[in-house]
C-alpha positions, 0 to 999 in steps of 0.5 A: 496464494503463498505458492504463487508469491514464492514462485514470483520471487524467483522470476521477479528480476527476470520479468523486470529485466525483460520488461525494461528491454521490451519497453511495451508493445504495439498492441492494446488489450488485456490477455482476456480481450478486454482492452482497447482495439483499433476500431474502438480506441477513440471511444474505449479504455480499459482500466484496472483499479485496485481494491480499495473498498470492502470487496471487489464488487464494492469497488465496482459499485463505487466506481462505475457511477464515476466512469459513467460520468466520464463517458457522459462528459467525453463519449469514452467508455471505460471498461473497469476490472478491479484486481485484488492486491494479491494479484496486482503486481504479478498482473502488471509485470506480465502486462509490461512484458507482453505489451498487452494490458490496460490503458490506465491502471492503479499501482501501489505507490511503493512500486513506482520506481521499480515499475518506472525502471521497466520503460513501459509507462508514460512519463508525466513531464512538465507539460503533462503535469501542467495540464493537470494543474501543475506540480504544486497542486498535488500534495508534496509527500504523495507526489514524491512517491511517483518515481525516482528522484530527478526523473519525470514521474510515470504516475500521478497520485489519486488516493493518499494514505499512511498508517495509524493505530486504530483502537476500540474505545469501549475495550480500552475503557473496560480494560482501565486504559484511558488513552492509546499507547505512545511507546512500544512498551505501552503497546505491549502492556496494553495489548496484554490487558486487552487480550483475554477469552476470545478477544486479542490485543492486536490483529495482523495480516501475517500472510500478507506480503505487502502488509509485512513489508510495509511494517518492516520498513516502518519499524526498521526506520524506528531502529535506524535501519536503511534497506539499501546502502549508498551504492544501492546494495540491499542490507535487509539483514542489518542488525537494526532490521533484524531487531525491527522485524523480531520486535514485530513478530514478538507480539505473537511469539513472545508477548502473546497479544496476537492470535496465532491464526493471524499467521494465515491472514493474507487477503487484506480484510481478515485482520480489519474484519477482526477489528471491526467485529470486536475480536481485536482491540487494536489494528495498525492499518491504513484507512478502514472507512469503508468497513466501518461504514458498512458496519455502521460504526462511528467515532464512538466505537473507535479512535485513531492514534499514531503508531507508537514512536521510539523514545527520542535519542534512542538512535532510531528515527521518529517515523511511524508511517509510510508515504502510502497511497495509490497512483495512477499510471498509463501504459505507453503502449495504449492506442488511446493516449489522449483518452487515457490522459483525459481520464487521468485529469478526470480522476485527479479533478477536485470533484472526483478527489472529493467523491472518491477519497470520502468514500474510501476514507483516504486522503485527496492528493490535490490541494483544492479538494480539501475544502470539503468538511469530510476531510476535517474529521478527527480520523482524517485529521490524524492521518494528515498529520502523520503523512505530513510530519512523521511518515517516510517514503519507501526507497525510490529505487528499482529494486524496491518491489523486490524488497517487498516481495522477498522480505514480505514472503520471508515474514510470512514464513516467520509468522507461520513459525511463530504460530506453530510455537517455534522460537523466533530468534535473532539468528532465525530472522537474520537467516531469512533476511540474508537469504532475501538479500542474496535473491535481489537482482540488481537494477531489476 
């Protein structure tokens, strides 16, 4: 896994540049032959879904009944492949260069502007958005994370998300802690009280490129960092960003509230499982509703609070989440454009938004789906409040995906250093981030 990610860093810019020149091909289908064909285009679509549930098989169980429903309504069969997060961006980039891939696919919304710049995706102009109910039907923060400002989005949001702090109520009570931490100092102090024996204060995914980069952004905002200057030049190694990332790494390296084994966690489930299984008392994450439901754990087991904010007037921004979520895009090389757009309309319908977001514990991205009582729970209301008030979108610039890959990989290596006992210093963090800066390929 790590070798593949490091290899990708070296070629990401080249892939994106090639994709921009290519602009998509004239053939459908996946590399494995699972896509649409001329003879079956009108009745077949290929859909790459991202892993939202407890496993790839769980996602298939969730999605297949809905795809069957779509086929019954339209006569269009949808061939489903659930792609792990560790592979999704690489698979998408390969499809943009080859012109061979799915008709419709899920993308992480932080990649929107980067993938938009390839020219390989269908723009949702005003007419297409009107066909989906209009811009105002979608949640503002989620729709804002669908591409560069001033350009038609090349995707529409289907799952809304942000980050929060999950905490184990029983462990907090046993440690004499009566409320979740509101400041970073309280987070560390509580984490130390909660760390003993085989129990740890906090779980992280130290080898996850995406989780690392998301936290780098959130904590960078809290320290007043901007990842790119006004001209678009990366400044990943600014003093503010260095301080933010070191503060996060110090939870393992200095504060000792994170298990060193977390430096190897990478697949998006291990830190969650540690929290669900009672091995860690806190977790900074997006929705874990599927995992909690599978473990038969309810509101008496866990609570959700905002990730601690910096003190007002400290110079940082009052940001404790990112405008996260999943968007739905259509490759412009599809041979079933009308069918693909019907599928997008189906997936963004109020009924499907309620069904899928209830299952995954995420937020509907359309206003008319919120009349369901399932979206009035304390957890969902807390996520809604964070998303509406204190979450910020990642920069909608073409180089954003390079930030995620380069800085996320640098942090993988720093977590490994922390786990092995190597000192994590401002200098060692800055050196990794300066190296990431130097690898960015402008306009890619």
